[in-house]
N, CA, C and O of each residue as an XYZ file, in Angstrom:
584
protein
N      -1.888    -10.446     13.270
C      -0.694     -9.850     13.845
C       0.164     -9.301     12.710
O       0.462    -10.017     11.754
N       0.562     -8.032     12.812
C       1.394     -7.454     11.773
C       2.852     -7.834     11.990
O       3.296     -8.064     13.115
N       3.566     -7.892     10.906
C       4.970     -8.288     10.950
C       5.843     -7.047     10.827
O       5.630     -6.220      9.940
N       6.823     -6.916     11.713
C       7.764     -5.797     11.667
C       8.861     -6.104     10.653
O       9.424     -7.198     10.655
N       9.161     -5.149      9.796
C      10.228     -5.314      8.818
C      11.112     -4.068      8.810
O      10.598     -2.953      8.719
N      12.424     -4.236      8.902
C      13.311     -3.078      8.780
C      13.440     -2.674      7.310
O      13.149     -3.463      6.411
N      13.872     -1.456      7.082
C      14.168     -0.982      5.727
C      15.593     -1.410      5.380
O      16.497     -1.275      6.205
N      15.796     -1.916      4.190
C      17.132     -2.301      3.732
C      17.602     -1.239      2.749
O      16.943     -0.962      1.747
N      18.762     -0.645      3.055
C      19.315      0.387      2.189
C      20.753      0.039      1.811
O      21.414     -0.777      2.454
N      21.205      0.687      0.747
C      22.582      0.556      0.273
C      23.170      1.964      0.160
O      22.448      2.924     -0.110
N      24.472      2.079      0.366
C      25.153      3.367      0.251
C      26.545      3.147     -0.309
O      27.107      2.057     -0.205
N      27.098      4.202     -0.908
C      28.441      4.128     -1.487
C      29.354      5.140     -0.801
O      29.022      6.319     -0.682
N      30.506      4.656     -0.356
C      31.549      5.524      0.187
C      32.598      5.630     -0.914
O      33.362      4.696     -1.159
N      32.620      6.793     -1.575
C      33.480      6.987     -2.748
C      34.422      8.145     -2.464
O      33.986      9.262     -2.187
N      35.722      7.866     -2.536
C      36.730      8.867     -2.205
C      37.704      9.058     -3.355
O      38.137      8.097     -3.990
N      38.040     10.312     -3.610
C      39.093     10.669     -4.560
C      39.839     11.864     -3.982
O      39.227     12.877     -3.645
N      41.142     11.751     -3.866
C      41.991     12.844     -3.388
C      41.492     13.404     -2.050
O      41.415     14.619     -1.865
N      41.154     12.500     -1.124
C      40.709     12.855      0.222
C      39.394     13.638      0.249
O      39.101     14.341      1.216
N      38.614     13.510     -0.810
C      37.284     14.114     -0.895
C      36.285     12.989     -1.135
O      36.582     12.023     -1.837
N      35.093     13.123     -0.543
C      34.070     12.095     -0.662
C      32.910     12.596     -1.506
O      32.473     13.739     -1.374
N      32.417     11.715     -2.382
C      31.273     12.037     -3.232
C      30.020     12.054     -2.360
O      29.664     11.047     -1.748
N      29.357     13.205     -2.312
C      28.190     13.390     -1.462
C      27.047     13.994     -2.266
O      27.250     14.640     -3.293
N      25.852     13.764     -1.769
C      24.682     14.429     -2.324
C      24.109     15.346     -1.251
O      24.080     15.006     -0.068
N      23.660     16.501     -1.687
C      22.949     17.423     -0.810
C      21.476     17.216     -1.135
O      21.067     17.332     -2.290
N      20.678     16.909     -0.112
C      19.293     16.532     -0.365
C      18.352     17.131      0.671
O      18.770     17.561      1.746
N      17.076     17.147      0.318
C      16.019     17.562      1.235
C      15.562     16.350      2.034
O      15.270     15.293      1.475
N      15.504     16.522      3.359
C      15.027     15.437      4.220
C      14.340     16.051      5.426
O      14.949     16.813      6.178
N      13.063     15.714      5.609
C      12.294     16.182      6.762
C      12.356     17.702      6.912
O      12.417     18.221      8.027
N      12.340     18.421      5.763
C      12.342     19.879      5.794
C      13.704     20.520      5.958
O      13.802     21.744      6.046
N      14.753     19.719      6.001
C      16.115     20.225      6.149
C      16.938     19.867      4.914
O      16.631     18.913      4.198
N      17.983     20.648      4.682
C      18.970     20.300      3.677
C      20.109     19.596      4.398
O      20.689     20.136      5.340
N      20.426     18.375      3.943
C      21.443     17.548      4.600
C      22.376     16.951      3.561
O      22.065     16.927      2.370
N      23.525     16.468      4.022
C      24.455     15.746      3.161
C      24.370     14.260      3.471
O      24.157     13.853      4.613
N      24.542     13.467      2.432
C      24.480     12.014      2.542
C      25.360     11.409      1.467
O      25.667     12.056      0.466
N      25.765     10.170      1.676
C      26.374      9.425      0.591
C      25.278      9.084     -0.407
O      24.102      9.071     -0.044
N      25.639      8.808     -1.653
C      24.622      8.270     -2.559
C      24.080      6.991     -1.931
O      24.841      6.078     -1.610
N      22.758      6.928     -1.756
C      22.173      5.768     -1.084
C      20.696      5.669     -1.419
O      20.089      6.612     -1.928
N      20.135      4.511     -1.124
C      18.712      4.312     -1.356
C      18.285      2.923     -0.937
O      19.071      2.134     -0.414
N      17.027      2.652     -1.180
C      16.430      1.380     -0.766
C      16.671      0.260     -1.770
O      16.719      0.477     -2.981
N      16.819     -0.921     -1.235
C      16.821     -2.136     -2.047
C      15.408     -2.314     -2.581
O      14.440     -2.246     -1.823
N      15.289     -2.541     -3.885
C      13.971     -2.717     -4.493
C      13.694     -4.193     -4.749
O      14.605     -5.019     -4.813
N      12.427     -4.493     -4.891
C      11.996     -5.877     -5.143
C      12.685     -6.427     -6.394
O      12.843     -5.720     -7.389
N      13.090     -7.691     -6.330
C      13.724     -8.405     -7.451
C      15.079     -7.815     -7.849
O      15.489     -7.938     -9.003
N      15.772     -7.179     -6.912
C      17.077     -6.589     -7.181
C      18.027     -7.069     -6.086
O      17.624     -7.223     -4.933
N      19.296     -7.308     -6.449
C      20.257     -7.671     -5.412
C      20.996     -6.419     -4.933
O      20.844     -5.343     -5.510
N      21.786     -6.566     -3.887
C      22.469     -5.418     -3.291
C      23.419     -4.725     -4.266
O      23.557     -3.502     -4.235
N      24.067     -5.493     -5.119
C      25.015     -4.936     -6.087
C      24.278     -4.096     -7.123
O      24.694     -2.982     -7.443
N      23.196     -4.633     -7.638
C      22.382     -3.874     -8.598
C      21.842     -2.608     -7.946
O      21.810     -1.549     -8.573
N      21.419     -2.713     -6.697
C      20.837     -1.572     -5.996
C      21.838     -0.434     -5.829
O      21.505      0.719     -6.104
N      23.056     -0.733     -5.386
C      24.002      0.356     -5.159
C      24.467      0.962     -6.478
O      24.666      2.175     -6.555
N      24.641      0.163     -7.497
C      25.025      0.714     -8.809
C      23.932      1.638     -9.333
O      24.222      2.715     -9.856
N      22.678      1.221     -9.195
C      21.535      2.030     -9.647
C      21.448      3.326     -8.850
O      21.288      4.402     -9.427
N      21.553      3.230     -7.539
C      21.405      4.421     -6.703
C      22.477      5.466     -6.985
O      22.166      6.653     -7.083
N      23.731      5.047     -7.117
C      24.794      6.015     -7.410
C      24.517      6.685     -8.752
O      24.669      7.901     -8.873
N      24.118      5.924     -9.750
C      23.859      6.489    -11.068
C      22.698      7.485    -11.045
O      22.811      8.576    -11.604
N      21.588      7.123    -10.408
C      20.428      8.024    -10.458
C      20.561      9.222     -9.515
O      19.868     10.224     -9.691
N      21.442      9.128     -8.519
C      21.609     10.266     -7.621
C      22.758     11.183     -8.008
O      22.758     12.358     -7.642
N      23.749     10.659     -8.751
C      24.937     11.475     -9.051
C      25.278     11.579    -10.533
O      26.010     12.482    -10.940
N      24.755     10.665    -11.340
C      25.148     10.625    -12.746
C      26.444      9.859    -12.988
O      26.917      9.798    -14.123
N      27.020      9.278    -11.951
C      28.252      8.492    -12.077
C      27.923      7.002    -12.131
O      27.067      6.520    -11.389
N      28.609      6.280    -13.013
C      28.550      4.823    -12.979
C      29.447      4.367    -11.834
O      30.499      4.958    -11.588
N      29.030      3.319    -11.137
C      29.766      2.855     -9.960
C      29.816      1.344     -9.957
O      28.806      0.676    -10.177
N      31.009      0.807     -9.704
C      31.201     -0.632     -9.565
C      31.650     -0.925     -8.143
O      32.775     -0.590     -7.772
N      30.790     -1.544     -7.339
C      31.205     -1.889     -5.973
C      32.281     -2.973     -6.006
O      32.192     -3.932     -6.774
N      33.297     -2.804     -5.160
C      34.398     -3.763     -5.116
C      34.556     -4.440     -3.756
O      35.196     -5.487     -3.655
N      33.975     -3.846     -2.711
C      34.067     -4.414     -1.373
C      32.980     -3.800     -0.496
O      32.430     -2.741     -0.798
N      32.693     -4.490      0.582
C      31.722     -4.032      1.562
C      32.480     -3.329      2.690
O      33.374     -3.918      3.298
N      32.129     -2.080      2.968
C      32.771     -1.309      4.033
C      32.166     -1.668      5.385
O      32.885     -1.768      6.380
N      30.856     -1.863      5.427
C      30.214     -2.198      6.692
C      28.727     -2.422      6.543
O      28.123     -2.050      5.537
N      28.153     -3.029      7.547
C      26.708     -3.230      7.647
C      26.286     -2.552      8.939
O      26.847     -2.824     10.000
N      25.301     -1.672      8.850
C      24.912     -0.840      9.982
C      23.425     -0.977     10.256
O      22.605     -0.919      9.338
N      23.086     -1.158     11.510
C      21.682     -1.149     11.923
C      21.476      0.117     12.740
O      22.205      0.364     13.701
N      20.491      0.918     12.365
C      20.213      2.124     13.133
C      18.727      2.463     13.083
O      17.991      2.018     12.202
N      18.320      3.260     14.051
C      16.934      3.727     14.121
C      16.932      5.213     13.803
O      17.631      5.991     14.452
N      16.150      5.609     12.807
C      16.043      7.006     12.418
C      15.392      7.796     13.553
O      14.326      7.423     14.042
N      16.035      8.883     13.968
C      15.543      9.672     15.096
C      14.225     10.375     14.808
O      13.464     10.662     15.732
N      13.942     10.659     13.524
C      12.723     11.375     13.158
C      11.546     10.431     12.938
O      10.442     10.679     13.424
N      11.786      9.358     12.212
C      10.688      8.463     11.835
C      10.566      7.251     12.752
O       9.536      6.577     12.748
N      11.599      6.968     13.532
C      11.659      5.797     14.422
C      11.639      4.481     13.645
O      11.337      3.427     14.206
N      11.959      4.546     12.366
C      12.068      3.351     11.536
C      13.452      2.736     11.726
O      14.431      3.453     11.936
N      13.530      1.420     11.652
C      14.805      0.716     11.723
C      15.328      0.480     10.313
O      14.577      0.094      9.418
N      16.620      0.717     10.126
C      17.278      0.545      8.836
C      18.458     -0.408      8.986
O      19.168     -0.387      9.992
N      18.652     -1.230      7.984
C      19.861     -2.037      7.830
C      20.536     -1.495      6.580
O      19.988     -1.593      5.482
N      21.727     -0.921      6.745
C      22.420     -0.242      5.650
C      23.689     -0.997      5.290
O      24.521     -1.280      6.152
N      23.830     -1.321      4.013
C      25.025     -1.942      3.469
C      25.821     -0.856      2.759
O      25.361     -0.299      1.763
N      27.018     -0.552      3.268
C      27.856      0.482      2.654
C      28.973     -0.171      1.853
O      29.692     -1.039      2.348
N      29.101      0.269      0.601
C      30.071     -0.302     -0.325
C      31.120      0.721     -0.719
O      30.849      1.920     -0.767
N      32.313      0.237     -0.998
C      33.356      1.020     -1.639
C      33.593      0.432     -3.011
O      33.230     -0.713     -3.278
N      34.199      1.213     -3.874
C      34.462      0.718     -5.218
C      35.035      1.811     -6.098
O      35.656      2.761     -5.621
N      34.814      1.655     -7.391
C      35.390      2.631     -8.320
C      34.304      3.260     -9.183
O      33.287      2.650     -9.511
N      34.576      4.507     -9.529
C      33.680      5.217    -10.433
C      34.032      4.882    -11.863
O      35.194      4.651    -12.200
N      33.017      4.860    -12.694
C      33.205      4.689    -14.129
C      32.942      6.017    -14.817
O      33.385      7.070    -14.358
N      32.223      5.951    -15.910
C      31.916      7.149    -16.676
C      30.936      8.042    -15.939
O      30.103      7.581    -15.159
N      31.060      9.336    -16.208
C      30.111     10.301    -15.667
C      29.126     10.660    -16.779
O      29.524     10.934    -17.911
N      27.852     10.653    -16.443
C      26.794     10.996    -17.384
C      26.113     12.267    -16.886
O      25.028     12.202    -16.308
N      26.751     13.442    -17.108
C      26.213     14.686    -16.540
C      24.836     15.058    -17.081
O      24.110     15.820    -16.443
N      24.471     14.537    -18.233
C      23.160     14.848    -18.807
C      22.037     14.032    -18.181
O      20.861     14.321    -18.401
N      22.393     13.012    -17.399
C      21.394     12.163    -16.752
C      20.595     12.995    -15.764
O      21.159     13.804    -15.028
N      19.300     12.802    -15.746
C      18.436     13.510    -14.800
C      18.611     12.881    -13.425
O      18.436     11.676    -13.245
N      18.958     13.717    -12.469
C      19.179     13.252    -11.101
C      17.856     13.335    -10.339
O      17.033     14.208    -10.616
N      17.649     12.423     -9.376
C      16.422     12.386     -8.581
C      16.061     13.769     -8.042
O      16.941     14.561     -7.707
N      14.781     14.046     -7.962
C      14.298     15.384     -7.629
C      14.672     15.861     -6.226
O      14.840     17.065     -6.028
N      14.808     14.973     -5.251
C      15.147     15.432     -3.900
C      16.618     15.806     -3.758
O      17.012     16.386     -2.746
N      17.439     15.480     -4.769
C      18.861     15.819     -4.746
C      19.030     17.263     -5.218
O      18.649     17.614     -6.335
N      19.607     18.091     -4.347
C      19.822     19.501     -4.681
C      21.145     19.710     -5.405
O      21.247     20.555     -6.295
N      22.168     18.928     -5.016
C      23.470     19.046     -5.674
C      24.292     17.799     -5.389
O      24.007     17.039     -4.463
N      25.309     17.612     -6.201
C      26.289     16.538     -6.038
C      27.635     17.230     -5.861
O      27.991     18.107     -6.648
N      28.382     16.842     -4.833
C      29.620     17.554     -4.535
C      30.645     16.613     -3.920
O      30.319     15.499     -3.510
N      31.873     17.071     -3.863
C      32.955     16.356     -3.199
C      33.346     17.148     -1.956
O      33.609     18.348     -2.041
N      33.386     16.482     -0.797
C      33.717     17.143      0.461
C      34.718     16.307      1.256
O      34.708     15.078      1.194
N      35.578     16.991      1.999
C      36.525     16.294      2.872
C      35.804     15.816      4.130
O      34.716     16.293      4.452
N      36.421     14.870      4.836
C      35.856     14.394      6.094
C      35.739     15.542      7.087
O      34.757     15.627      7.825
N      36.722     16.415      7.109
C      36.705     17.547      8.029
C      35.542     18.490      7.718
O      34.866     18.959      8.633
N      35.310     18.764      6.467
C      34.192     19.628      6.079
C      32.861     18.972      6.436
O      31.944     19.643      6.910
N      32.754     17.670      6.211
C      31.513     16.957      6.530
C      31.193     17.010      8.019
O      30.024     17.042      8.402
N      32.232     17.019      8.864
C      32.007     17.062     10.307
C      31.319     18.354     10.728
O      30.705     18.409     11.793
N      31.415     19.399      9.899
C      30.790     20.692     10.192
C      29.419     20.851      9.543
O      28.756     21.866      9.758
N      28.982     19.880      8.759
C      27.718     19.984      8.019
C      26.613     19.175      8.693
O      26.884     18.293      9.508
N      25.377     19.482      8.348
C      24.230     18.690      8.815
C      24.157     17.448      7.934
O      24.043     17.549      6.713
N      24.222     16.282      8.559
C      24.245     15.013      7.834
C      22.902     14.311      7.970
O      22.159     14.546      8.923
N      22.599     13.447      7.006
C      21.336     12.710      7.015
C      21.182     11.881      8.294
O      20.101     11.813      8.878
N      22.289     11.251      8.720
C      22.279     10.467      9.952
C      23.722     10.199     10.377
O      24.662     10.546      9.663
N      23.885      9.588     11.530
C      25.227      9.343     12.074
C      26.002      8.286     11.300
O      27.222      8.193     11.437
N      25.319      7.496     10.496
C      25.986      6.444      9.741
C      26.890      7.029      8.654
O      27.842      6.377      8.226
N      26.601      8.251      8.207
C      27.414      8.880      7.158
C      28.872      8.963      7.601
O      29.759      8.459      6.912
N      29.123      9.595      8.743
C      30.511      9.712      9.218
C      31.074      8.381      9.694
O      32.266      8.119      9.533
N      30.232      7.542     10.277
C      30.714      6.231     10.742
C      31.234      5.400      9.574
O      32.277      4.757      9.690
N      30.521      5.407      8.452
C      30.971      4.610      7.302
C      32.236      5.207      6.682
O      33.070      4.465      6.162
N      32.393      6.529      6.727
C      33.636      7.147      6.251
C      34.787      6.756      7.180
O      35.877      6.430      6.710
N      34.553      6.785      8.480
C      35.570      6.355      9.440
C      35.988      4.912      9.167
O      37.178      4.599      9.134
N      34.995      4.031      8.969
C      35.308      2.628      8.694
C      36.078      2.489      7.384
O      37.019      1.701      7.301
N      35.689      3.242      6.368
C      36.399      3.232      5.090
C      37.862      3.655      5.289
O      38.777      2.992      4.800
N      38.072      4.764      6.012
C      39.433      5.253      6.244
C      40.241      4.309      7.127
O      41.471      4.312      7.079
N      39.552      3.502      7.934
C      40.217      2.473      8.754
C      40.452      1.196      7.959
O      40.895      0.183      8.500
N      40.150      1.259      6.670
C      40.361      0.171      5.721
C      39.526     -1.064      6.017
O      39.987     -2.191      5.834
N      38.301     -0.853      6.473
C      37.347     -1.965      6.569
C      37.035     -2.409      5.148
O      36.526     -1.624      4.348
N      37.332     -3.647      4.835
C      37.109     -4.163      3.488
C      36.689     -5.623      3.579
O      37.504     -6.491      3.893
N      35.431     -5.890      3.307
C      34.974     -7.271      3.218
C      34.826     -7.587      1.736
O      34.214     -6.808      1.005
N      35.367     -8.700      1.277
C      35.284     -9.023     -0.158
C      33.841     -9.221     -0.613
O      32.966     -9.598      0.166
N      33.629     -8.961     -1.873
C      32.286     -9.078     -2.433
C      31.739    -10.496     -2.317
O      30.524    -10.682     -2.243
N      32.613    -11.498     -2.301
C      32.101    -12.863     -2.169
C      31.622    -13.156     -0.743
O      31.135    -14.251     -0.462
N      31.763    -12.177      0.154
C      31.185    -12.251      1.490
C      29.650    -12.260      1.397
O      28.959    -12.760      2.284
N      29.141    -11.688      0.288
C      27.702    -11.609      0.048
C      27.311    -12.730     -0.913
O      27.902    -12.872     -1.984
N      26.325    -13.515     -0.532
C      25.847    -14.604     -1.393
C      24.444    -14.287     -1.880
O      23.608    -13.794     -1.123
N      24.199    -14.569     -3.131
C      22.875    -14.414     -3.722
C      22.371    -15.816     -4.038
O      22.868    -16.471     -4.954
N      21.401    -16.263     -3.290
C      20.918    -17.637     -3.423
C      19.539    -17.649     -4.044
O      18.959    -18.717     -4.239
């Protein structure tokens, strides 16, 4: 009997001056916008994962400071189930010379209003921004690494 396992992903909701840090990427033959995000890898915790993903997708160092939300959703194209941990925090240094992942077409800052008019990777993108703007903040000690 095979065992069903959801995909575990991490994402960053990063805002400066009412603009959100977004990546424009190729997905299923379309160009879409998404928060910096990716999969949790073996032998890595959620904090390490989100810091790594923001750096390799945007060239920005990122320190998560709180959990914005945990989202379970089913991808409409692949029918895969995802559990997504969205974090807020602060940006550190920018490393513009860092090579960004190949599926990333550009890194940009967009307002919530502009994002509502764009093709997004999934519905969780706007939902996590809404939760962020509603000041959903769970402290980092809400997450335990045992």
